[in-house]
C-alpha positions as CSV (number, residue, x, y, z in Angstrom):
1,X,94.1,122.6,118.6
2,X,92.0,119.5,118.9
3,X,92.9,116.7,121.4
4,X,95.9,114.7,120.3
5,X,95.4,110.9,119.7
6,X,98.5,108.8,120.5
7,X,99.8,106.8,117.6
8,X,101.1,103.2,118.2
9,X,104.7,103.2,119.6
10,X,105.8,100.7,116.9
11,X,104.5,103.1,114.2
12,X,106.3,106.0,115.9
13,X,109.5,103.9,115.8
14,X,109.1,103.2,112.1
15,X,108.8,107.0,111.5
16,X,112.0,107.6,113.5
17,X,113.8,104.8,111.5
18,X,112.8,106.4,108.2
19,X,114.2,109.7,109.4
20,X,117.4,108.1,110.7
21,X,118.0,106.2,107.5
22,X,117.0,109.2,105.4
23,X,114.7,107.1,103.2
24,X,112.3,108.8,100.9
25,X,108.7,108.1,101.8
26,X,105.2,108.8,100.5
27,X,102.9,110.3,103.1
28,X,99.2,110.8,103.0
29,X,97.7,113.1,105.7
30,X,94.7,115.2,106.5
31,X,95.2,119.0,106.4
32,X,93.5,121.6,108.6
33,X,90.5,121.5,106.3
34,X,90.2,117.7,106.6
35,X,91.3,117.2,103.0
36,X,93.6,114.3,102.0
37,X,97.1,115.5,100.9
38,X,99.8,113.3,99.5
39,X,103.5,114.3,99.6
40,X,106.8,112.6,99.0
41,X,110.1,113.4,100.6
42,X,112.4,112.8,103.5
43,X,111.4,112.9,107.2
44,X,114.1,115.0,108.9
45,X,112.7,115.0,112.4
46,X,110.1,113.4,114.7
47,X,109.5,115.5,117.8
48,X,107.1,116.4,120.6
49,X,105.7,119.9,121.1
50,X,102.5,121.4,122.6
51,X,101.4,118.0,124.0
52,X,101.5,116.3,120.6
53,X,104.0,114.5,118.3
54,X,105.0,115.9,114.9
55,X,107.2,115.1,112.0
56,X,109.1,117.6,109.8
57,X,109.8,116.9,106.2
58,X,112.9,118.1,104.3
59,X,110.7,120.7,102.5
60,X,109.7,122.3,105.8
61,X,106.2,120.7,106.0
62,X,105.3,119.8,109.6
63,X,102.5,117.2,110.2
64,X,100.9,116.2,113.5
65,X,101.2,112.5,113.7
66,X,97.5,111.8,114.4
67,X,96.7,113.6,111.1
68,X,98.7,110.9,109.2
69,X,96.6,108.5,107.1
70,X,99.5,106.4,105.7
71,X,103.2,106.2,105.2
72,X,104.5,104.2,102.3
73,X,101.0,102.8,101.9
74,X,101.0,101.5,105.5
75,X,97.9,102.7,107.4
76,X,98.6,104.7,110.6
77,X,98.2,102.7,113.8
78,X,96.8,104.3,116.9
79,X,97.7,103.4,120.5
80,X,95.2,100.9,122.0
81,X,95.8,101.6,125.7
């Protein structure tokens, strides 16, 4: 696995809010081949594992947060520490 890049805490909080409120969202992310993939559904969990953060969708898809491109047309923000 390549090195994880932290996402901005505020963006992380927004993902957790979407999961808590069970709001449908449109997500664009990069798959293992680097291709852009767009999905729509519910985020059911935001969690940490293997020194990285992930989200799990209601259809079972799991996405590492630093592979996100946008959520509901909002571009991913990375930590600037």
